[in-house]
N, C-alpha and C positions, 0 to 999 in steps of 0.2 A: 339362678344355675349358676356354674362357671363353667365357661368352655377352655381346654387346653388348645393354643394354636404352635403346631411344628414348624418356625421361622418366624422373624418377626422382621421384615419386610414391607414393602406399602401396602401387598394385600393383605397382610396381617392387621396391619394399620385401617384398611376401611373395612374389615371384618367386624373390628372391636367398632369401631364406630359407629356401625349399622346394628349393633346389636345390644349397645347399652340402652337405647331407648324404648327396647323388648322386656328390658328387666334383666338382663345376662350381665355376667362380668368375666373376664378374661385373662389369661397369664400366657404369653407366648415363652417360648425356647427357643434359643438361638445361639449360636458360638461366638456371634460379634457384639463386641463391648456396646457399640453404637447403634444398632439396627432402629432403624428409623419408626417401627411398633413401640418401641419404649417411652415416647410422646404421651402414648393414651393410654398405655397398660404393664404393669409389670414383666420385666424378661429374666427368665431365669438363663444366664448364661453360663454354658457349659456346653461339652463337645456331642455330637450327635451320637457318639459311642459311648458315652461316658453313662452306665447301667445305674448307678447309685444315683444320680442325678435326674436321670428321667423314672426312676420308679417314686423321686421323692414328688416329682413334678406329676406322675400319673396320681397318685395318691392325694395331691392337690386340688385336683380338677373332677368332674363329674364326665365327662367324654372331649376326647382329643378328633381335631383334625389336620390339617396342613395345607399351607399355603403356595407350595411348587411341591414338584417333583422329582425333584432331583435329593429333596432325602434319603437319608441312609434306608433302604427297606427294613435292613436288619431290627433298627429305632422303633418303626413302625411294631413290628412283629414282636416285638419285645414289651409295645407299650399295652397291645391287644391280651398280656396276661395278665391285665391289672384294670382295666379301663376302656370302656368303649373306644372305638377307635374308626368316625367317617369322614370321606368314602374308607374302605378295609383296607389292609394292605395289599392284599390282590387288585384291589382296582391300580395301588399305586405303582404295584410288579407289571402290569400289562402296559404303561406308558415309559418305562425305565429303558425299555432295551426297542429301538425301531423297527427292527427284522421281527419280533416277536410281536409288536404293533401290526405292522404290516399282514403280518399270517391271522392274528387275530380278526381283523379286518376281514379277510378273505373268507374267512372259515361263516363269519358272520352274514356272508353274501352284499357286505359291503364294497363296491368299486376302487381301486386305488390304482395309482400309476402301475407301470411295471416295475419291478425291484428284484436284486440279485445281491446276496451277500459276499463281500470282498472280504478276504481273509490273505491273500497274497496278491504281490505287484500283477501275477500272471491273472488274476482272476479281474484285475482292471479292464485287460484287452479282450476276456471272454466278457466281459458284461457289457462293451461298447458294441460289440458284434453283435449281442443280441436284443440289447436296447436301442441301440444307435447314442448317435453324438445329438446336442450336448449331452453331457449325462451330468447328473447331480450326485455327490459322493458326498454322506455325512456317517460324521462318527456313529454306534449305534447307541450312545450313551452320553447324556451330559451338555450336549449342545441346546442351545436358545438363541433367540434373536441374532441368526445368520451366523452364529460363532462355529465350530466344527465342521464345518463345509464347505466346498470346493467344486466349479461348474469345470468339468473338463469339457474342453469347445475342440480340442486334436489331442490323437495320441502320441505327439510331443509333448505336452503336459504329464504325461502317465509318471515320472521320474519325480516330479514337482508335486504331484498330488502324494504321493508315495511318500514322501520327504516329509511334507508337512504332515499328515493325519495317518501313516501307516502303522504307528507302534500302537494302534486298538484296531478294536478288529471296528468295520464299516459297513455300509450299506449304499450300494447304487441305486437309484432310482431314475427311471425316464424322465427325461426334461419334457414339460407340459406347457403346451403352446395354449393356455388357458386364456377363456374370455373373461375372465375375472376370480377375484378370489373372494372367500365367502367364507363364512361361519356361524352355526348357530348353539346359544348358548341356552342349556335347558338346566332343569332340579326335577329332583325327584325325593321324595318322602322316605318315613322308615317303613312306611307302610305300602309304598309303592305308586302312589299317586306322583304322576309327571304335569310340569307344566314345561310350556317352552316360550323362550323370548322371542320377539322377531329374527328374519334372516338379517346376518347384517355383512355387508359390503365392504372389504378391507383393503387399502393400500398401503404397500409396506416399502420401506427405503432401504437399501445397504441392509436387508434381512431384519429392521426392526420394522414394526406395527408403526405407522404415521400417523391415519387417517380411517376411521370406522363410521359407517352410516346403515341404521338401522333401516330396512324396507319393507313396510308393513304390505300385505299381502302378493309379495313376492311371488315369480311363479314356480318360482324351484322350492318354497319353503315344504312343502309337503312332503318330497324326498329326501329333505335336509331332516325334517321330524322323526322319519321314518328308519334313517338310520339312526339319529341319535337314541332313540328309542331301543330302538335292538341293541347297540350299546350298553345302555345303561341297565337295562332289564337282562341282561349276559352277565352284566359282572353285578347285580344285584343292589346299586350304586345308590348311596345315600350322600347328596349336596348337589352341588351347582358344576356342571361339566360342561366343556368346550370342545365342540369339533370344526377342526379347518378343514375346508375343501377348495376344492378347482372346480369350476363351471368349466366347461368346454362340450358346447352345443345346450342340447340339453339331459345332457348326464351331468352329476358330480363325481369327483374322485374325491376319495378323502385324502388327507396330507398326515394328519396328526389329531390327537386328541390332549385334553389337559384334564387330570382330574381336578380342579380345582375352578376357584371364579378365575375369570380371564380378561387380560386387557381390550380385546374385541366387547367387552361388554360393562364397558366402564361407563358408557354412555347412560346405564339403567339407574344411575344414584338419581337424575333430576330428568332422565327422561322416560321412566317405567313406572309404573302404580307402584312395585315392590323393587325394590333392585336385586342384582343378582347377588350382593353380599349380604342383604337382610332375608334372600331366601335360604341361601347356605346355611347360616345361623339358624332360622328356623328349621330346617330340614334336619341337620345336624341334632339340635337341642329337643327334638320331635313337637315342634310348633306346627299347627298346619300352613299349609305353602300360601301367598299371597299372589295376587293378580299380575302377571307378566305384560300385561297390554302395555303399549307407549302411550302416553298423554299428551307427549306433542312430538314434532318433528327434531330431529337431532342431530348432531354431527359432533364424536370426541376426535381431537387431535390432541397427539401426543407433544409433552414437553422432553426432548432431549437434547442432553450436552449443557444448556443453559439456558434461563428464563429470559424471556421476554419484559418488555415493560409492563408489569402487571397492573398498574395504576391506569392506563391506557385500555387496557384488556377489560377488564374490571368496569371500565365507563360505556363498555359495547353491551345493551340492553341483550337478554338471554346468555352473556357469558358465564360460565362457572367455571373458576379458577380454584386447580387441585395441585398443593404444594405437599409434597413428599414427603418435606424434613430431610431429605438428601444433598449431597454438596454437589453442585455443577462436577461434571468431567465426560469428557468427550467420549460421546455413542452411551450413555447413561439415562436412562427412564426416570425424570425427576419430578416428574409431575403430568399433568394434562388437564385442558379446556375443552367443557363440552357445551355447545351452543343450541339453546331451545329455539323454538318458536312457536306458533300457532299455525303456520303454512310455510310452502315450500319455495314460495318466492320471497317470503319475509327470512327463512333462513339462510336462503343463498346471500341476501344483504349480508347478515351478520357475521356469515361464516368468510365474507369475502374482506370486512371488515376486520375480524380478526387475522386472519393470514396476510391481509398486509402491515400488521405491526409484528405477523412475528416475521415477514421475510422469509415464508418458504412457499 
């Protein structure tokens, strides 16, 4: 069976690597000539709007998935005329506009921070009055890793905010004094079978995920599973999905979801019985889902901008180095390290040894 992947970045790369042992084959589709998945699978290099290329791509594979949610919705819908697409364009559409996404959460009974649409400069002042300051203002579409965001701490910054972001529709969200940021990664099969990975605690720096730590038997797990199950059922979802949440006391507030494998689930490659990548391709290909339990204690640390001394890192027992094949650049995710151990004490020692080398 051959799977097509829209996008040929590191997530497509890891999907292909997870699927080959299952006997699956892959072709990716990406406008970039040097996309990093090209190291592991063929890549059709064409614009996402190129219907002739998309049709030929669809006819060369048995089904299609995607590795990021900012792929053109029209492209996914066009492909659905010729080949099954999992998750569907409906799931893709649900996450491409933050206002629609928040309204969907509320309609499903999933709690969120307060929010208001921003269409004019005056709306900023109204939102500040309604939601209070600080106020987090985001572009409704295409933002990721802290891009397209502005934290309004004073009304004196309204002009600056509008100058930087006001050319596109925006959403204002109440600033959440959260206890911690968490995410839950889950997977749903074509038959509706669902599996859940342990709740993961996340640390962000400059809007980019820095570290993820899965927590088995975390007390907030049941609430997170209920939210993500409701979301997947409502979308008739097929594949892996991640829901990002803020914990405030004994409540979880949904921030956003990603209709794909997710950075906070990278620890599953070494730390779970079946990785999020393998379970995604299992779901898309119609193969029964694998066990999602954690097999050891683990921590994942992103490599952003530049590589540490990989030789020293690889000399740390339990450290697993992942190089995405991307050239170093400030603010760019170029790899990650997962550290595993059979006890929390040993894990802490190994993480400290890695962090000392990375100087983070």
